[in-house]
C-alpha positions in Angstrom: 25.8 -17.7 15.1 27.5 -19.9 12.8 29.5 -18.8 9.9 28.0 -21.4 7.7 24.8 -19.5 8.6 25.2 -16.0 8.1 25.4 -17.1 4.3 22.0 -17.0 4.3 20.7 -13.9 6.4 20.0 -10.8 4.2 17.8 -7.7 4.2 15.1 -7.9 1.7 15.0 -4.9 0.1 11.2 -3.5 -1.0 11.6 -2.2 -4.6 8.2 -0.3 -5.2 6.2 -1.1 -8.8 5.5 2.4 -10.8 3.7 2.8 -13.7 0.4 3.4 -15.2 -1.1 0.4 -14.2 0.3 -0.3 -10.9 1.2 3.4 -9.3 -0.9 5.9 -10.7 -3.9 5.6 -13.3 -4.2 7.2 -16.5 -8.0 8.6 -16.6 -8.2 11.9 -16.2 -11.4 12.3 -14.8 -10.4 9.7 -11.9 -11.0 11.4 -8.5 -8.4 12.0 -5.7 -7.9 9.4 -2.5 -7.0 10.7 0.6 -4.6 8.1 1.7 -2.8 7.5 5.4 0.2 5.7 5.2 2.7 4.7 7.8 6.3 3.9 6.9 8.6 2.0 10.4 8.7 4.5 13.2 7.7 7.4 11.2 4.7 8.7 11.9 2.3 9.2 9.9 2.2 10.5 6.3 -0.9 12.4 4.2 -0.8 11.8 0.3 -3.1 11.9 -2.4 -3.8 8.8 -5.2 -5.5 9.2 -8.6 -7.2 6.1 -8.9 -10.9 5.1 -9.9 -12.3 3.2 -7.1 -11.1 2.5 -3.4 -9.7 -0.6 -4.1 -7.4 0.8 -7.0 -6.2 2.9 -5.0 -5.5 0.9 -2.2 -3.3 -1.7 -4.8 -1.5 1.8 -5.9 -0.3 2.9 -2.9 0.8 -0.8 -1.7 3.0 -0.6 -5.1 4.2 2.7 -4.2 5.1 2.1 -1.1 5.7 -1.8 -0.6 7.4 -1.3 2.7 4.5 0.8 4.1 3.5 -0.8 7.9 -0.2 0.4 7.5 -2.1 1.7 4.7 -5.7 3.9 5.9 -7.6 5.0 2.6 -9.6 8.4 4.0 -12.0 8.7 1.0 -12.4 11.0 -1.9 -10.9 14.4 -1.3 -13.6 17.4 -2.3 -12.4 19.3 -5.0 -12.9 23.0 -5.1 -15.1 24.5 -8.0 
């Protein structure tokens, strides 16, 4: 590779978008959603996201982990009574 072309090659930096409405909700009564996230070559990570809907849970997860290879929303977490 010549030196002229190397100036235009850099690693993309993924910065999470954090804040109310971007990576979390301010609704206290929103349900928890079970989420599997795959980050690179690592095994899947299980986490929970508080969101009103499944679509919102996916949006929040994508904003928290912009470099994720795979995101799977498993469903609502059953709370113990």
